mmCIF file of the N, C-alpha and C atoms, coordinates in Angstrom:
data_MODEL
# 
_entry.id   MODEL 
# 
loop_
_atom_site.group_PDB 
_atom_site.id 
_atom_site.type_symbol 
_atom_site.label_atom_id 
_atom_site.label_alt_id 
_atom_site.label_comp_id 
_atom_site.label_asym_id 
_atom_site.label_entity_id 
_atom_site.label_seq_id 
_atom_site.pdbx_PDB_ins_code 
_atom_site.Cartn_x 
_atom_site.Cartn_y 
_atom_site.Cartn_z 
_atom_site.occupancy 
_atom_site.B_iso_or_equiv 
_atom_site.pdbx_formal_charge 
_atom_site.auth_seq_id 
_atom_site.auth_comp_id 
_atom_site.auth_asym_id 
_atom_site.auth_atom_id 
_atom_site.pdbx_PDB_model_num 
ATOM 1   N N  . UNK A 1 1  ? 3.904   -1.519  2.532   1.00 0.00 ? 1  UNK A N  1 
ATOM 2   C CA . UNK A 1 1  ? 3.652   -1.317  0.897   1.00 0.00 ? 1  UNK A CA 1 
ATOM 3   C C  . UNK A 1 1  ? 3.094   -2.848  0.724   1.00 0.00 ? 1  UNK A C  1 
ATOM 4   N N  . UNK A 1 2  ? 2.485   -3.123  -0.290  1.00 0.00 ? 2  UNK A N  1 
ATOM 5   C CA . UNK A 1 2  ? 1.856   -4.457  -0.585  1.00 0.00 ? 2  UNK A CA 1 
ATOM 6   C C  . UNK A 1 2  ? 2.347   -4.477  -2.185  1.00 0.00 ? 2  UNK A C  1 
ATOM 7   N N  . UNK A 1 3  ? 3.074   -5.555  -2.542  1.00 0.00 ? 3  UNK A N  1 
ATOM 8   C CA . UNK A 1 3  ? 3.510   -5.528  -3.925  1.00 0.00 ? 3  UNK A CA 1 
ATOM 9   C C  . UNK A 1 3  ? 2.455   -6.508  -4.651  1.00 0.00 ? 3  UNK A C  1 
ATOM 10  N N  . UNK A 1 4  ? 2.079   -6.133  -5.659  1.00 0.00 ? 4  UNK A N  1 
ATOM 11  C CA . UNK A 1 4  ? 1.029   -6.937  -6.116  1.00 0.00 ? 4  UNK A CA 1 
ATOM 12  C C  . UNK A 1 4  ? 0.966   -7.340  -7.665  1.00 0.00 ? 4  UNK A C  1 
ATOM 13  N N  . UNK A 1 5  ? 0.591   -8.312  -8.309  1.00 0.00 ? 5  UNK A N  1 
ATOM 14  C CA . UNK A 1 5  ? 0.440   -8.670  -9.546  1.00 0.00 ? 5  UNK A CA 1 
ATOM 15  C C  . UNK A 1 5  ? 1.974   -8.995  -10.289 1.00 0.00 ? 5  UNK A C  1 
ATOM 16  N N  . UNK A 1 6  ? 2.768   -9.205  -9.370  1.00 0.00 ? 6  UNK A N  1 
ATOM 17  C CA . UNK A 1 6  ? 4.177   -9.576  -10.136 1.00 0.00 ? 6  UNK A CA 1 
ATOM 18  C C  . UNK A 1 6  ? 4.211   -11.169 -10.676 1.00 0.00 ? 6  UNK A C  1 
ATOM 19  N N  . UNK A 1 7  ? 4.583   -11.249 -11.736 1.00 0.00 ? 7  UNK A N  1 
ATOM 20  C CA . UNK A 1 7  ? 4.432   -12.664 -12.359 1.00 0.00 ? 7  UNK A CA 1 
ATOM 21  C C  . UNK A 1 7  ? 5.670   -13.238 -12.237 1.00 0.00 ? 7  UNK A C  1 
ATOM 22  N N  . UNK A 1 8  ? 6.841   -12.898 -11.907 1.00 0.00 ? 8  UNK A N  1 
ATOM 23  C CA . UNK A 1 8  ? 8.025   -13.558 -11.662 1.00 0.00 ? 8  UNK A CA 1 
ATOM 24  C C  . UNK A 1 8  ? 8.796   -13.071 -10.653 1.00 0.00 ? 8  UNK A C  1 
ATOM 25  N N  . UNK A 1 9  ? 9.059   -14.059 -9.890  1.00 0.00 ? 9  UNK A N  1 
ATOM 26  C CA . UNK A 1 9  ? 9.868   -13.574 -8.340  1.00 0.00 ? 9  UNK A CA 1 
ATOM 27  C C  . UNK A 1 9  ? 9.609   -12.252 -7.597  1.00 0.00 ? 9  UNK A C  1 
ATOM 28  N N  . UNK A 1 10 ? 8.358   -12.200 -7.266  1.00 0.00 ? 10 UNK A N  1 
ATOM 29  C CA . UNK A 1 10 ? 7.604   -10.937 -6.644  1.00 0.00 ? 10 UNK A CA 1 
ATOM 30  C C  . UNK A 1 10 ? 8.352   -10.677 -5.467  1.00 0.00 ? 10 UNK A C  1 
ATOM 31  N N  . UNK A 1 11 ? 9.082   -11.400 -4.806  1.00 0.00 ? 11 UNK A N  1 
ATOM 32  C CA . UNK A 1 11 ? 10.048  -10.913 -3.649  1.00 0.00 ? 11 UNK A CA 1 
ATOM 33  C C  . UNK A 1 11 ? 11.063  -10.174 -4.150  1.00 0.00 ? 11 UNK A C  1 
ATOM 34  N N  . UNK A 1 12 ? 11.829  -10.839 -5.166  1.00 0.00 ? 12 UNK A N  1 
ATOM 35  C CA . UNK A 1 12 ? 12.717  -10.045 -5.779  1.00 0.00 ? 12 UNK A CA 1 
ATOM 36  C C  . UNK A 1 12 ? 12.639  -8.654  -6.192  1.00 0.00 ? 12 UNK A C  1 
ATOM 37  N N  . UNK A 1 13 ? 11.538  -8.663  -6.966  1.00 0.00 ? 13 UNK A N  1 
ATOM 38  C CA . UNK A 1 13 ? 10.998  -7.487  -7.649  1.00 0.00 ? 13 UNK A CA 1 
ATOM 39  C C  . UNK A 1 13 ? 10.451  -6.224  -6.487  1.00 0.00 ? 13 UNK A C  1 
ATOM 40  N N  . UNK A 1 14 ? 9.948   -6.826  -5.428  1.00 0.00 ? 14 UNK A N  1 
ATOM 41  C CA . UNK A 1 14 ? 9.584   -6.037  -4.371  1.00 0.00 ? 14 UNK A CA 1 
ATOM 42  C C  . UNK A 1 14 ? 11.131  -5.449  -3.702  1.00 0.00 ? 14 UNK A C  1 
ATOM 43  N N  . UNK A 1 15 ? 11.892  -6.300  -3.270  1.00 0.00 ? 15 UNK A N  1 
ATOM 44  C CA . UNK A 1 15 ? 13.150  -5.732  -2.779  1.00 0.00 ? 15 UNK A CA 1 
ATOM 45  C C  . UNK A 1 15 ? 13.653  -4.871  -3.777  1.00 0.00 ? 15 UNK A C  1 
ATOM 46  N N  . UNK A 1 16 ? 13.842  -4.951  -5.068  1.00 0.00 ? 16 UNK A N  1 
ATOM 47  C CA . UNK A 1 16 ? 14.681  -4.228  -5.955  1.00 0.00 ? 16 UNK A CA 1 
ATOM 48  C C  . UNK A 1 16 ? 13.780  -3.086  -5.855  1.00 0.00 ? 16 UNK A C  1 
ATOM 49  N N  . UNK A 1 17 ? 12.587  -2.849  -5.869  1.00 0.00 ? 17 UNK A N  1 
ATOM 50  C CA . UNK A 1 17 ? 11.706  -1.560  -6.007  1.00 0.00 ? 17 UNK A CA 1 
ATOM 51  C C  . UNK A 1 17 ? 11.847  -0.632  -4.866  1.00 0.00 ? 17 UNK A C  1 
ATOM 52  N N  . UNK A 1 18 ? 12.100  -1.301  -3.670  1.00 0.00 ? 18 UNK A N  1 
ATOM 53  C CA . UNK A 1 18 ? 12.267  -0.631  -2.395  1.00 0.00 ? 18 UNK A CA 1 
ATOM 54  C C  . UNK A 1 18 ? 13.754  -0.127  -2.381  1.00 0.00 ? 18 UNK A C  1 
ATOM 55  N N  . UNK A 1 19 ? 14.614  -0.848  -2.864  1.00 0.00 ? 19 UNK A N  1 
ATOM 56  C CA . UNK A 1 19 ? 16.054  -0.444  -3.072  1.00 0.00 ? 19 UNK A CA 1 
ATOM 57  C C  . UNK A 1 19 ? 16.260  0.814   -3.900  1.00 0.00 ? 19 UNK A C  1 
ATOM 58  N N  . UNK A 1 20 ? 15.483  0.628   -4.926  1.00 0.00 ? 20 UNK A N  1 
ATOM 59  C CA . UNK A 1 20 ? 15.545  1.899   -5.751  1.00 0.00 ? 20 UNK A CA 1 
ATOM 60  C C  . UNK A 1 20 ? 14.886  3.212   -5.197  1.00 0.00 ? 20 UNK A C  1 
ATOM 61  N N  . UNK A 1 21 ? 13.751  3.172   -4.724  1.00 0.00 ? 21 UNK A N  1 
ATOM 62  C CA . UNK A 1 21 ? 13.091  4.129   -4.236  1.00 0.00 ? 21 UNK A CA 1 
ATOM 63  C C  . UNK A 1 21 ? 13.459  4.489   -2.724  1.00 0.00 ? 21 UNK A C  1 
ATOM 64  N N  . UNK A 1 22 ? 14.308  3.811   -2.020  1.00 0.00 ? 22 UNK A N  1 
ATOM 65  C CA . UNK A 1 22 ? 14.583  3.987   -0.687  1.00 0.00 ? 22 UNK A CA 1 
ATOM 66  C C  . UNK A 1 22 ? 13.608  3.516   0.371   1.00 0.00 ? 22 UNK A C  1 
ATOM 67  N N  . UNK A 1 23 ? 12.749  2.967   0.011   1.00 0.00 ? 23 UNK A N  1 
ATOM 68  C CA . UNK A 1 23 ? 11.442  2.250   0.757   1.00 0.00 ? 23 UNK A CA 1 
ATOM 69  C C  . UNK A 1 23 ? 11.978  1.483   2.139   1.00 0.00 ? 23 UNK A C  1 
ATOM 70  N N  . UNK A 1 24 ? 11.640  1.824   2.979   1.00 0.00 ? 24 UNK A N  1 
ATOM 71  C CA . UNK A 1 24 ? 11.888  0.953   4.226   1.00 0.00 ? 24 UNK A CA 1 
ATOM 72  C C  . UNK A 1 24 ? 10.897  0.586   4.844   1.00 0.00 ? 24 UNK A C  1 
ATOM 73  N N  . UNK A 1 25 ? 11.050  -0.714  5.578   1.00 0.00 ? 25 UNK A N  1 
ATOM 74  C CA . UNK A 1 25 ? 9.602   -1.332  6.291   1.00 0.00 ? 25 UNK A CA 1 
ATOM 75  C C  . UNK A 1 25 ? 9.018   -2.603  5.603   1.00 0.00 ? 25 UNK A C  1 
ATOM 76  N N  . UNK A 1 26 ? 8.075   -2.825  6.321   1.00 0.00 ? 26 UNK A N  1 
ATOM 77  C CA . UNK A 1 26 ? 7.484   -4.118  5.965   1.00 0.00 ? 26 UNK A CA 1 
ATOM 78  C C  . UNK A 1 26 ? 6.841   -3.954  4.605   1.00 0.00 ? 26 UNK A C  1 
ATOM 79  N N  . UNK A 1 27 ? 7.013   -5.093  3.546   1.00 0.00 ? 27 UNK A N  1 
ATOM 80  C CA . UNK A 1 27 ? 6.414   -5.239  2.324   1.00 0.00 ? 27 UNK A CA 1 
ATOM 81  C C  . UNK A 1 27 ? 5.752   -6.529  2.105   1.00 0.00 ? 27 UNK A C  1 
ATOM 82  N N  . UNK A 1 28 ? 4.503   -6.495  1.964   1.00 0.00 ? 28 UNK A N  1 
ATOM 83  C CA . UNK A 1 28 ? 3.685   -7.668  1.974   1.00 0.00 ? 28 UNK A CA 1 
ATOM 84  C C  . UNK A 1 28 ? 3.684   -8.184  0.394   1.00 0.00 ? 28 UNK A C  1 
ATOM 85  N N  . UNK A 1 29 ? 3.418   -9.258  0.022   1.00 0.00 ? 29 UNK A N  1 
ATOM 86  C CA . UNK A 1 29 ? 3.326   -9.657  -1.212  1.00 0.00 ? 29 UNK A CA 1 
ATOM 87  C C  . UNK A 1 29 ? 1.844   -10.229 -1.517  1.00 0.00 ? 29 UNK A C  1 
ATOM 88  N N  . UNK A 1 30 ? 1.275   -9.897  -2.763  1.00 0.00 ? 30 UNK A N  1 
ATOM 89  C CA . UNK A 1 30 ? -0.149  -10.215 -2.917  1.00 0.00 ? 30 UNK A CA 1 
ATOM 90  C C  . UNK A 1 30 ? 0.240   -10.699 -4.493  1.00 0.00 ? 30 UNK A C  1 
ATOM 91  N N  . UNK A 1 31 ? 0.813   -11.942 -4.394  1.00 0.00 ? 31 UNK A N  1 
ATOM 92  C CA . UNK A 1 31 ? 0.991   -12.437 -5.932  1.00 0.00 ? 31 UNK A CA 1 
ATOM 93  C C  . UNK A 1 31 ? -0.363  -12.653 -6.837  1.00 0.00 ? 31 UNK A C  1 
ATOM 94  N N  . UNK A 1 32 ? -1.210  -13.074 -6.074  1.00 0.00 ? 32 UNK A N  1 
ATOM 95  C CA . UNK A 1 32 ? -2.246  -13.544 -6.950  1.00 0.00 ? 32 UNK A CA 1 
ATOM 96  C C  . UNK A 1 32 ? -3.436  -12.241 -7.151  1.00 0.00 ? 32 UNK A C  1 
ATOM 97  N N  . UNK A 1 33 ? -3.208  -11.216 -6.424  1.00 0.00 ? 33 UNK A N  1 
ATOM 98  C CA . UNK A 1 33 ? -3.979  -9.978  -6.457  1.00 0.00 ? 33 UNK A CA 1 
ATOM 99  C C  . UNK A 1 33 ? -5.481  -10.264 -5.644  1.00 0.00 ? 33 UNK A C  1 
ATOM 100 N N  . UNK A 1 34 ? -5.485  -11.356 -4.939  1.00 0.00 ? 34 UNK A N  1 
ATOM 101 C CA . UNK A 1 34 ? -6.574  -11.476 -4.024  1.00 0.00 ? 34 UNK A CA 1 
ATOM 102 C C  . UNK A 1 34 ? -6.992  -10.504 -2.926  1.00 0.00 ? 34 UNK A C  1 
ATOM 103 N N  . UNK A 1 35 ? -6.031  -10.201 -2.233  1.00 0.00 ? 35 UNK A N  1 
ATOM 104 C CA . UNK A 1 35 ? -6.277  -9.194  -1.435  1.00 0.00 ? 35 UNK A CA 1 
ATOM 105 C C  . UNK A 1 35 ? -6.407  -7.833  -1.857  1.00 0.00 ? 35 UNK A C  1 
ATOM 106 N N  . UNK A 1 36 ? -5.674  -7.547  -3.211  1.00 0.00 ? 36 UNK A N  1 
ATOM 107 C CA . UNK A 1 36 ? -6.094  -6.150  -3.670  1.00 0.00 ? 36 UNK A CA 1 
ATOM 108 C C  . UNK A 1 36 ? -7.597  -6.210  -4.095  1.00 0.00 ? 36 UNK A C  1 
ATOM 109 N N  . UNK A 1 37 ? -7.988  -7.412  -4.680  1.00 0.00 ? 37 UNK A N  1 
ATOM 110 C CA . UNK A 1 37 ? -9.529  -7.275  -5.351  1.00 0.00 ? 37 UNK A CA 1 
ATOM 111 C C  . UNK A 1 37 ? -10.500 -7.010  -4.055  1.00 0.00 ? 37 UNK A C  1 
ATOM 112 N N  . UNK A 1 38 ? -10.118 -7.606  -2.752  1.00 0.00 ? 38 UNK A N  1 
ATOM 113 C CA . UNK A 1 38 ? -11.045 -7.554  -1.526  1.00 0.00 ? 38 UNK A CA 1 
ATOM 114 C C  . UNK A 1 38 ? -11.213 -5.996  -1.494  1.00 0.00 ? 38 UNK A C  1 
ATOM 115 N N  . UNK A 1 39 ? -9.881  -5.474  -1.399  1.00 0.00 ? 39 UNK A N  1 
ATOM 116 C CA . UNK A 1 39 ? -9.836  -4.026  -0.998  1.00 0.00 ? 39 UNK A CA 1 
ATOM 117 C C  . UNK A 1 39 ? -10.563 -2.993  -2.167  1.00 0.00 ? 39 UNK A C  1 
ATOM 118 N N  . UNK A 1 40 ? -10.733 -3.572  -3.249  1.00 0.00 ? 40 UNK A N  1 
ATOM 119 C CA . UNK A 1 40 ? -11.377 -2.828  -4.573  1.00 0.00 ? 40 UNK A CA 1 
ATOM 120 C C  . UNK A 1 40 ? -10.307 -2.169  -5.514  1.00 0.00 ? 40 UNK A C  1 
ATOM 121 N N  . UNK A 1 41 ? -9.175  -2.419  -5.139  1.00 0.00 ? 41 UNK A N  1 
ATOM 122 C CA . UNK A 1 41 ? -7.928  -1.987  -6.228  1.00 0.00 ? 41 UNK A CA 1 
ATOM 123 C C  . UNK A 1 41 ? -7.959  -2.442  -7.348  1.00 0.00 ? 41 UNK A C  1 
ATOM 124 N N  . UNK A 1 42 ? -7.995  -1.635  -8.473  1.00 0.00 ? 42 UNK A N  1 
ATOM 125 C CA . UNK A 1 42 ? -7.927  -1.947  -9.710  1.00 0.00 ? 42 UNK A CA 1 
ATOM 126 C C  . UNK A 1 42 ? -6.592  -1.394  -10.296 1.00 0.00 ? 42 UNK A C  1 
ATOM 127 N N  . UNK A 1 43 ? -6.141  -0.784  -9.813  1.00 0.00 ? 43 UNK A N  1 
ATOM 128 C CA . UNK A 1 43 ? -4.523  -0.298  -10.486 1.00 0.00 ? 43 UNK A CA 1 
ATOM 129 C C  . UNK A 1 43 ? -3.557  0.041   -9.678  1.00 0.00 ? 43 UNK A C  1 
ATOM 130 N N  . UNK A 1 44 ? -2.410  0.192   -9.863  1.00 0.00 ? 44 UNK A N  1 
ATOM 131 C CA . UNK A 1 44 ? -1.294  0.665   -9.077  1.00 0.00 ? 44 UNK A CA 1 
ATOM 132 C C  . UNK A 1 44 ? -0.443  1.799   -9.465  1.00 0.00 ? 44 UNK A C  1 
ATOM 133 N N  . UNK A 1 45 ? 0.120   2.472   -8.629  1.00 0.00 ? 45 UNK A N  1 
ATOM 134 C CA . UNK A 1 45 ? 0.059   2.673   -7.342  1.00 0.00 ? 45 UNK A CA 1 
ATOM 135 C C  . UNK A 1 45 ? -0.991  2.849   -6.644  1.00 0.00 ? 45 UNK A C  1 
ATOM 136 N N  . UNK A 1 46 ? -1.772  2.293   -5.812  1.00 0.00 ? 46 UNK A N  1 
ATOM 137 C CA . UNK A 1 46 ? -2.766  2.961   -4.912  1.00 0.00 ? 46 UNK A CA 1 
ATOM 138 C C  . UNK A 1 46 ? -2.209  2.802   -3.299  1.00 0.00 ? 46 UNK A C  1 
ATOM 139 N N  . UNK A 1 47 ? -2.783  3.850   -2.576  1.00 0.00 ? 47 UNK A N  1 
ATOM 140 C CA . UNK A 1 47 ? -2.316  4.067   -1.391  1.00 0.00 ? 47 UNK A CA 1 
ATOM 141 C C  . UNK A 1 47 ? -3.288  3.385   -0.546  1.00 0.00 ? 47 UNK A C  1 
ATOM 142 N N  . UNK A 1 48 ? -2.937  2.611   0.654   1.00 0.00 ? 48 UNK A N  1 
ATOM 143 C CA . UNK A 1 48 ? -3.721  2.193   1.657   1.00 0.00 ? 48 UNK A CA 1 
ATOM 144 C C  . UNK A 1 48 ? -3.273  2.514   2.961   1.00 0.00 ? 48 UNK A C  1 
ATOM 145 N N  . UNK A 1 49 ? -4.187  3.285   3.627   1.00 0.00 ? 49 UNK A N  1 
ATOM 146 C CA . UNK A 1 49 ? -3.710  3.713   4.904   1.00 0.00 ? 49 UNK A CA 1 
ATOM 147 C C  . UNK A 1 49 ? -4.250  2.687   5.991   1.00 0.00 ? 49 UNK A C  1 
ATOM 148 N N  . UNK A 1 50 ? -3.696  2.429   6.905   1.00 0.00 ? 50 UNK A N  1 
ATOM 149 C CA . UNK A 1 50 ? -3.957  1.039   7.950   1.00 0.00 ? 50 UNK A CA 1 
ATOM 150 C C  . UNK A 1 50 ? -3.643  1.842   9.454   1.00 0.00 ? 50 UNK A C  1 
ATOM 151 N N  . UNK A 1 51 ? -4.850  1.822   10.124  1.00 0.00 ? 51 UNK A N  1 
ATOM 152 C CA . UNK A 1 51 ? -4.586  2.421   11.609  1.00 0.00 ? 51 UNK A CA 1 
ATOM 153 C C  . UNK A 1 51 ? -3.600  1.547   12.384  1.00 0.00 ? 51 UNK A C  1 
ATOM 154 N N  . UNK A 1 52 ? -3.595  2.128   13.685  1.00 0.00 ? 52 UNK A N  1 
ATOM 155 C CA . UNK A 1 52 ? -2.776  1.335   14.382  1.00 0.00 ? 52 UNK A CA 1 
ATOM 156 C C  . UNK A 1 52 ? -3.280  0.021   14.941  1.00 0.00 ? 52 UNK A C  1 
ATOM 157 N N  . UNK A 1 53 ? -4.661  0.170   14.781  1.00 0.00 ? 53 UNK A N  1 
ATOM 158 C CA . UNK A 1 53 ? -5.028  -1.239  15.165  1.00 0.00 ? 53 UNK A CA 1 
ATOM 159 C C  . UNK A 1 53 ? -5.135  -2.503  13.813  1.00 0.00 ? 53 UNK A C  1 
ATOM 160 N N  . UNK A 1 54 ? -4.337  -2.162  12.847  1.00 0.00 ? 54 UNK A N  1 
ATOM 161 C CA . UNK A 1 54 ? -4.307  -2.928  11.761  1.00 0.00 ? 54 UNK A CA 1 
ATOM 162 C C  . UNK A 1 54 ? -5.350  -2.943  10.972  1.00 0.00 ? 54 UNK A C  1 
ATOM 163 N N  . UNK A 1 55 ? -6.471  -2.092  10.965  1.00 0.00 ? 55 UNK A N  1 
ATOM 164 C CA . UNK A 1 55 ? -7.500  -1.902  10.208  1.00 0.00 ? 55 UNK A CA 1 
ATOM 165 C C  . UNK A 1 55 ? -7.283  -1.356  8.812   1.00 0.00 ? 55 UNK A C  1 
ATOM 166 N N  . UNK A 1 56 ? -7.660  -1.570  7.812   1.00 0.00 ? 56 UNK A N  1 
ATOM 167 C CA . UNK A 1 56 ? -7.732  -0.527  6.684   1.00 0.00 ? 56 UNK A CA 1 
ATOM 168 C C  . UNK A 1 56 ? -8.576  0.442   6.922   1.00 0.00 ? 56 UNK A C  1 
ATOM 169 N N  . UNK A 1 57 ? -8.133  1.731   6.796   1.00 0.00 ? 57 UNK A N  1 
ATOM 170 C CA . UNK A 1 57 ? -9.048  2.891   7.206   1.00 0.00 ? 57 UNK A CA 1 
ATOM 171 C C  . UNK A 1 57 ? -9.031  3.817   6.038   1.00 0.00 ? 57 UNK A C  1 
ATOM 172 N N  . UNK A 1 58 ? -8.522  3.549   4.715   1.00 0.00 ? 58 UNK A N  1 
ATOM 173 C CA . UNK A 1 58 ? -8.694  4.137   3.687   1.00 0.00 ? 58 UNK A CA 1 
ATOM 174 C C  . UNK A 1 58 ? -8.120  3.735   2.329   1.00 0.00 ? 58 UNK A C  1 
ATOM 175 N N  . UNK A 1 59 ? -8.514  3.850   1.100   1.00 0.00 ? 59 UNK A N  1 
ATOM 176 C CA . UNK A 1 59 ? -7.887  3.201   0.357   1.00 0.00 ? 59 UNK A CA 1 
ATOM 177 C C  . UNK A 1 59 ? -8.174  4.131   -1.086  1.00 0.00 ? 59 UNK A C  1 
ATOM 178 N N  . UNK A 1 60 ? -6.796  4.765   -1.455  1.00 0.00 ? 60 UNK A N  1 
ATOM 179 C CA . UNK A 1 60 ? -6.949  5.381   -2.809  1.00 0.00 ? 60 UNK A CA 1 
ATOM 180 C C  . UNK A 1 60 ? -6.937  7.021   -2.611  1.00 0.00 ? 60 UNK A C  1 
ATOM 181 N N  . UNK A 1 61 ? -6.412  7.450   -1.493  1.00 0.00 ? 61 UNK A N  1 
ATOM 182 C CA . UNK A 1 61 ? -5.789  8.821   -1.515  1.00 0.00 ? 61 UNK A CA 1 
ATOM 183 C C  . UNK A 1 61 ? -4.730  9.034   -2.349  1.00 0.00 ? 61 UNK A C  1 
ATOM 184 N N  . UNK A 1 62 ? -5.095  10.014  -3.404  1.00 0.00 ? 62 UNK A N  1 
ATOM 185 C CA . UNK A 1 62 ? -4.139  9.924   -4.639  1.00 0.00 ? 62 UNK A CA 1 
ATOM 186 C C  . UNK A 1 62 ? -2.932  10.844  -4.566  1.00 0.00 ? 62 UNK A C  1 
ATOM 187 N N  . UNK A 1 63 ? -3.905  12.213  -4.647  1.00 0.00 ? 63 UNK A N  1 
ATOM 188 C CA . UNK A 1 63 ? -3.014  13.491  -4.613  1.00 0.00 ? 63 UNK A CA 1 
ATOM 189 C C  . UNK A 1 63 ? -2.042  13.549  -3.282  1.00 0.00 ? 63 UNK A C  1 
ATOM 190 N N  . UNK A 1 64 ? -1.277  14.302  -3.198  1.00 0.00 ? 64 UNK A N  1 
ATOM 191 C CA . UNK A 1 64 ? -0.425  14.774  -2.044  1.00 0.00 ? 64 UNK A CA 1 
ATOM 192 C C  . UNK A 1 64 ? -1.270  15.283  -0.891  1.00 0.00 ? 64 UNK A C  1 
ATOM 193 N N  . UNK A 1 65 ? -2.358  16.163  -1.433  1.00 0.00 ? 65 UNK A N  1 
ATOM 194 C CA . UNK A 1 65 ? -3.086  17.004  -0.600  1.00 0.00 ? 65 UNK A CA 1 
ATOM 195 C C  . UNK A 1 65 ? -4.195  15.924  -0.049  1.00 0.00 ? 65 UNK A C  1 
ATOM 196 N N  . UNK A 1 66 ? -4.708  14.894  -0.828  1.00 0.00 ? 66 UNK A N  1 
ATOM 197 C CA . UNK A 1 66 ? -5.380  13.978  -0.334  1.00 0.00 ? 66 UNK A CA 1 
ATOM 198 C C  . UNK A 1 66 ? -4.677  12.986  0.729   1.00 0.00 ? 66 UNK A C  1 
ATOM 199 N N  . UNK A 1 67 ? -3.688  12.624  0.433   1.00 0.00 ? 67 UNK A N  1 
ATOM 200 C CA . UNK A 1 67 ? -2.791  11.695  1.232   1.00 0.00 ? 67 UNK A CA 1 
ATOM 201 C C  . UNK A 1 67 ? -2.645  12.389  2.700   1.00 0.00 ? 67 UNK A C  1 
ATOM 202 N N  . UNK A 1 68 ? -1.999  13.549  2.454   1.00 0.00 ? 68 UNK A N  1 
ATOM 203 C CA . UNK A 1 68 ? -1.823  14.407  3.838   1.00 0.00 ? 68 UNK A CA 1 
ATOM 204 C C  . UNK A 1 68 ? -3.161  14.438  4.549   1.00 0.00 ? 68 UNK A C  1 
ATOM 205 N N  . UNK A 1 69 ? -4.364  15.031  4.106   1.00 0.00 ? 69 UNK A N  1 
ATOM 206 C CA . UNK A 1 69 ? -5.515  15.002  4.675   1.00 0.00 ? 69 UNK A CA 1 
ATOM 207 C C  . UNK A 1 69 ? -5.856  13.716  5.345   1.00 0.00 ? 69 UNK A C  1 
ATOM 208 N N  . UNK A 1 70 ? -5.792  12.646  4.817   1.00 0.00 ? 70 UNK A N  1 
ATOM 209 C CA . UNK A 1 70 ? -6.294  11.293  5.396   1.00 0.00 ? 70 UNK A CA 1 
ATOM 210 C C  . UNK A 1 70 ? -5.170  10.799  6.260   1.00 0.00 ? 70 UNK A C  1 
ATOM 211 N N  . UNK A 1 71 ? -4.070  11.141  6.300   1.00 0.00 ? 71 UNK A N  1 
ATOM 212 C CA . UNK A 1 71 ? -3.286  11.037  7.422   1.00 0.00 ? 71 UNK A CA 1 
ATOM 213 C C  . UNK A 1 71 ? -3.561  11.656  8.624   1.00 0.00 ? 71 UNK A C  1 
ATOM 214 N N  . UNK A 1 72 ? -3.640  12.950  8.229   1.00 0.00 ? 72 UNK A N  1 
ATOM 215 C CA . UNK A 1 72 ? -4.069  13.799  9.626   1.00 0.00 ? 72 UNK A CA 1 
ATOM 216 C C  . UNK A 1 72 ? -5.201  13.485  10.091  1.00 0.00 ? 72 UNK A C  1 
ATOM 217 N N  . UNK A 1 73 ? -6.173  12.998  9.250   1.00 0.00 ? 73 UNK A N  1 
ATOM 218 C CA . UNK A 1 73 ? -7.346  12.417  9.813   1.00 0.00 ? 73 UNK A CA 1 
ATOM 219 C C  . UNK A 1 73 ? -7.321  11.029  10.911  1.00 0.00 ? 73 UNK A C  1 
ATOM 220 N N  . UNK A 1 74 ? -6.566  10.587  10.340  1.00 0.00 ? 74 UNK A N  1 
ATOM 221 C CA . UNK A 1 74 ? -6.182  9.037   10.900  1.00 0.00 ? 74 UNK A CA 1 
ATOM 222 C C  . UNK A 1 74 ? -5.378  9.494   12.339  1.00 0.00 ? 74 UNK A C  1 
ATOM 223 N N  . UNK A 1 75 ? -4.423  10.484  12.491  1.00 0.00 ? 75 UNK A N  1 
ATOM 224 C CA . UNK A 1 75 ? -3.963  10.693  13.561  1.00 0.00 ? 75 UNK A CA 1 
ATOM 225 C C  . UNK A 1 75 ? -4.855  11.374  14.583  1.00 0.00 ? 75 UNK A C  1 
ATOM 226 N N  . UNK A 1 76 ? -5.647  11.944  14.007  1.00 0.00 ? 76 UNK A N  1 
ATOM 227 C CA . UNK A 1 76 ? -6.609  12.818  14.854  1.00 0.00 ? 76 UNK A CA 1 
ATOM 228 C C  . UNK A 1 76 ? -7.531  11.887  15.607  1.00 0.00 ? 76 UNK A C  1 
ATOM 229 N N  . UNK A 1 77 ? -7.608  10.522  15.025  1.00 0.00 ? 77 UNK A N  1 
ATOM 230 C CA . UNK A 1 77 ? -8.440  9.692   15.327  1.00 0.00 ? 77 UNK A CA 1 
ATOM 231 C C  . UNK A 1 77 ? -7.825  8.954   16.772  1.00 0.00 ? 77 UNK A C  1 
ATOM 232 N N  . UNK A 1 78 ? -6.630  8.751   16.790  1.00 0.00 ? 78 UNK A N  1 
ATOM 233 C CA . UNK A 1 78 ? -6.002  8.034   17.743  1.00 0.00 ? 78 UNK A CA 1 
ATOM 234 C C  . UNK A 1 78 ? -5.502  8.681   18.684  1.00 0.00 ? 78 UNK A C  1 
# 
């Protein structure tokens, strides 16, 4: 997960969000929005799928069907 565009205490906001929604794992902070801009993200939430090599493979799968299809495609590649 990448937390973006938080204006006050981004780390606390990310921790609180993860606690409320039961999200576990690494959370990156993009307080300035620079990384989101590089990926072409203009709104949140946005799904960003990353391959095992750490490269961004897909940005923006939004519906459950799109997200499942994108994940399945990534798993078939590896």
